[in-house]
C-alpha positions in Angstrom: 86.2 77.0 71.4 83.5 78.4 73.5 84.0 78.8 77.3 81.0 79.7 79.2 81.5 81.0 82.8 78.5 80.8 85.1 78.7 82.2 88.6 76.6 80.4 91.1 73.3 82.1 92.0 72.7 83.9 95.3 73.6 81.8 98.3 72.9 82.0 102.1 75.4 83.8 104.3 76.4 83.2 107.8 77.7 79.6 108.1 80.6 79.0 110.5 84.1 79.6 109.2 85.4 76.7 107.1 81.9 75.7 106.0 81.7 78.0 103.0 81.3 75.1 100.6 78.2 74.0 102.4 76.2 77.2 101.8 73.0 76.5 99.8 71.1 78.8 97.5 68.5 81.2 98.8 65.0 81.1 97.4 66.0 84.1 95.2 69.1 82.1 94.1 67.0 79.1 93.2 64.9 81.4 90.9 68.0 82.9 89.4 69.4 79.5 88.6 66.1 78.4 87.0 65.9 81.5 84.8 69.5 81.2 83.7 69.2 77.4 83.1 66.2 78.0 80.9 68.2 80.5 78.8 71.3 78.2 78.7 69.3 75.2 77.6 68.2 77.1 74.6 71.7 78.2 73.7 74.0 75.3 74.6 74.4 72.3 72.3 73.7 68.9 73.8 77.4 68.1 73.5 78.6 70.9 75.8 80.8 69.7 78.7 79.5 71.0 82.1 82.1 71.3 84.9 81.0 72.3 88.3 82.6 73.2 91.6 81.6 70.7 94.4 80.3 73.5 96.6 76.6 73.1 97.4 75.6 76.4 95.8 77.3 75.6 92.5 75.8 72.1 92.4 72.4 73.5 93.0 72.9 76.1 90.3 74.0 73.5 87.8 71.2 71.1 88.8 68.7 73.6 87.4 70.0 72.7 83.9 68.8 69.1 84.3 71.8 67.9 82.4 74.8 65.7 83.3 77.7 67.5 84.8 81.1 66.6 86.4 82.2 67.9 89.8 85.7 69.3 89.7 87.6 70.2 92.9 89.8 72.4 90.8 86.8 74.8 90.7 86.4 75.3 94.4 86.6 78.9 95.7 90.1 80.5 95.6 91.4 78.2 92.9 93.5 79.5 90.0 92.8 80.6 86.5 95.4 78.1 85.3 93.4 75.2 87.0 90.2 76.4 85.4 91.7 76.6 81.9 93.4 73.3 82.3 90.3 71.4 83.2 88.3 73.2 80.5 91.0 72.2 78.0 91.4 75.8 76.9 91.9 76.5 74.0 91.8 73.1 72.4 88.4 71.6 73.5 86.3 70.6 70.5 82.9 71.2 72.2 81.7 74.2 74.3 82.6 74.0 78.0 80.3 75.5 80.7 82.1 76.1 84.0 79.9 76.7 87.1 82.1 78.3 89.7 83.0 81.2 91.9 84.4 84.7 92.2 87.1 85.8 92.0 88.3 83.0 89.7 85.6 83.5 87.1 86.3 87.2 86.9 90.1 86.6 86.8 89.6 84.2 83.9 87.5 86.6 81.9 90.0 89.4 82.5 92.9 87.3 81.5 91.4 85.9 78.3 89.8 89.1 77.1 92.3 91.7 78.1 95.5 89.9 79.3 94.8 91.4 82.8 96.0 89.9 86.0 93.2 91.8 87.9 89.8 90.3 87.7 86.4 91.6 86.7 83.2 91.3 88.7 80.9 88.5 87.5 77.5 89.0 89.2 75.8 86.2 91.1 73.9 83.9 88.7 75.3 85.6 85.6 76.9 84.0 82.5 79.9 85.3 80.5 80.2 83.5 77.2 83.7 83.7 75.6 84.6 82.5 72.2 88.1 81.8 70.8 88.3 82.2 67.0 90.8 82.7 64.2 90.5 85.7 61.9 93.0 86.2 59.1 95.6 84.1 60.8 95.1 85.8 64.2 93.7 84.2 67.3 91.3 86.3 69.3 89.0 85.9 72.2 85.7 87.7 71.9 82.9 88.3 74.4 79.9 86.5 72.8 77.4 87.3 75.5 77.0 88.5 79.1 73.6 87.9 80.6 72.3 88.2 84.1 69.4 86.2 85.6 67.1 89.3 85.3 67.8 89.4 81.5 67.3 85.6 80.9 
């Protein structure tokens, strides 16, 4: 199974407390989302499931793909690694799953799957971490297939 973690692109700051989910992308964030979407559209099969946090900035990031996606409240900021893995159907999904979400959950998920860590890693805004679960000689392993930032896309 492939699990692709895409952190939302750069978003505006400064909304009132409690309005974090309403923050839109900045113009730079819009460009980041477009660049990464272009790269992803060349890599992802048409059958990939796309799961998106209902925060404005993640919806705007995902919209750049111009593909169907499903909004998942389990991906809102500060949700758990377990919730992310459950909705992605890790490790049993038959098709790749792209999750568009937030820090720290994305970094915590990457750290957990790749190294068994409970401390998270930093996933830069707009970046993609592509994880692949595979079996080799009877052993299950998770490998880092790609890490790409918008500047590299």
